[in-house]
N, C-alpha and C positions, 0 to 999 in steps of 0.2 A: 504494500500500500504506500501511499504518500501522505503522511500526516503532519509534516512540518516542512516549511521551505523558506527561502530568503528572496528578497528583492531589494538589494542594497545599492545597486548601480544608480548613478546619478541620472537625472532627466535627460541630459545631453547625450549620454551614452545610449540610453534607451531609445531616444529618437533616431540616433544614427543606425542602430540595429533594426529597429522597426520603422523604417523610413516611410512605409506605406500607410502608417497609422498615426493618428494624433494621440500623443501621450501627455498626460497632465504634467505640468512643469513643477508642481508643488508636492511631488511624491517624496515622502520621508524615507530614509533608508530603514529597512526592516530585516532583522536577522533571525527572527523566530516566529514566523507567521503560523498561526494555529487555527484549527477548525473553529467555525462560528464567527471568525473575524471577517472583516471586509477585505477583499483582495482585488487587485487590478486585472481586468480581463477585457479583451476586445470581442464583442459579440458579432454575430453574422448579420449585422444590419448594414445598410448602405452608407452609414456615416463614417465607418472605419475609425472609430474613436474608442479609446480605452475608457472603461467605466468601472465603478466599484460594485462588486457582488458579494453577498453573504456566502461564505464558504460552507456548503452543506446544502445540496439541492432540495428544494421544497416543491413537489409537484403541484400544479395548479389546483388539483382536486383534493389535496390534503386537508384534513380537518384540523390537524395540530401541526404547527410549524416545527415542533421539536423533532419531527420525522427527519428533518434535515441533518440532525446530529449524527445519524447513521448513514448518511449519503454523501460523505466527503469525497469518496472514490467510487468509480464505476468500472467494472471489469470490461475490457474491450471485447472479450469473447461472448458476453451475454447481453450486450446492449439491446439487441432486437428482441430478447426474451423477457426482459424486465419491464413491467408496466410503468415504473417510475422513470425510465430512461428512453423508452421506445420512441415516443413522439419527439422528444428533444433531439434525439440522435438524427432524425430525419430533417428537423426544421430549425432547431435552436442550438447551434454550436458556437463555441468561443475558443479563444486562445488565452490561456492564463499566463501572465508574464512572471518570470522567475529568473534567478541566476544561480540557483543551487537548491539542494534539498537534503533532508536528513533521513537516515534509516538507522535502526537499532539492530546490531549484529549479535547473534548468539555466540557466547564465548564458552568453549568446552570447559566444564568443571566449575563454571561460575554461574551464580544465580542472576546477577545483574547483567543487562545487555550493554554493549559498547555503542554509543552514538557515533555515527560516521557521517561526514559531510561529503556530498557528491556534487560535482559541477563539471562543466566543460573545461578541457585543458586550456582553451583560449581565454577562459574566465569571462567570456561574454554572456550577456543575458540570453535567454532562450524562451520559446513558447511551448506550452504544454496543451495538448488537446483537452477540451472541456465541453460540457453541456450546460445550458442555462435555462431557467424558468422564471415565470412571474407568478407570484402568489399574493392574494389580498383577502384579508378578513373583512367582514361586513363593517366592523368598527374602525377600520384603518383608513386614514386619509390618503396615504400613498401606498402603492403596491410595493412588495418586497422582491427584489431581484436576487436570485441565488444561483449558485453554480456548483458543479462537481468536477473533479479531475479524473480523467480516464487513465487507467493503468493497464499494463500488458506484462507478459512474462519477461524476465530480465535478459539482457545480453550476456555473453560469456564473461565479460569483465565483472559484472555485478552479481552473478548468480551465487557467489559464495557469501555475499553480504545480505541479500534478501531475495525472496522468491517472486517479487513484483517490482516494477519500476513505472514511473509516469511515462506516458507517451509523449516524447519530445518530438515535435514536428520540425522537419527541415523547412527553410524559407520557401522552397519551391512548392510546398504543399499548402501554404497559407491560403492562397486564393481559392483552391478547391474546398478546403475545410470551411472557409468563411463565406462561401456562396450563400446569398440570402434565399436562394431557391431551395425547394425540397430536393433532397439528394437520395439516391438509391443506396442500399447497403453494398451493392456490388462496386460502387464507385468509392464509397467511404472506407470500407473495411481494409483494403490494401494499404491505407495510410497508417493504420494502427499497429505499427511494428516497433520492435526495440530500436532505439537509437544506437549507432555504431559505438561499440565499447572502446575502440582505439582513439576516439575523440573525447573520452571522459577520464576523470581522475577522482580519487576518493582518499580521504584520510580521517583518522580518528580524532574526535574532539572531546572536550570535557563534558561531564554530566551536568554541567552548568546549563546546558540547553534543555535538559529534561523539564525544567520549570518554565511553563509558557510565559510567565511574566518577565523572565529574563530576555531582554531584546537589545543586545549590544554586540559590538565586534567580537567580544569574548566568546560568543556562541560558535563562531567559525574558526577561531584560532586553533592551529594544530595542537594536539594534546601536550606535546613536550614544551610548548611555549606558554601554556596556561599557568597562571599563578595558582598555588595550592588553595588559596582562599576561595577559588571559584567552586570547589567541590562542596 
């Protein structure tokens, strides 16, 4: 799964990488983005503009928005089978902006898992395939936009760290994924594949990141560089 990630790149860098989209210039660096928080994503509307979405997809038919707490991720293999994701997969897709993410690796003989930070070797920001929805209760003035991150089996580089990884899309797939038109599964499914492992890197970080309220550069500092006070 993908349960924590970062978007610490400055607005200028984001705009250079995602030059086809309008990115907010007032984004603050975030080193420990957690479920139920607002995250930056580009929906498949014709505006091509990054917006903020609640992380945890809430289907339009949901009676309780808390259902979104269980829908931070969507498995690529079962999108067409799940009622919560089926319609969004065809009609409401998005790119979630990130520049790294965390997984917790099992350590033989130890109870606690080791947090690992994963990013591109280039250290550039990237886009993760996602789905979005709009939900509104009768007593709400404004609708709530929410999204989920799509995951797939890991590439060879990451399979020893975790059994899932987010679907990182290459730039040449953005236009297809963000088409505002309804898309067929035959067209979309080939896009949901593991990103090349040779373009990625990973290193252990402190358990400082385990606490969602910790949101500072210390979260991504290599373990050997962390001060012991962070534990």
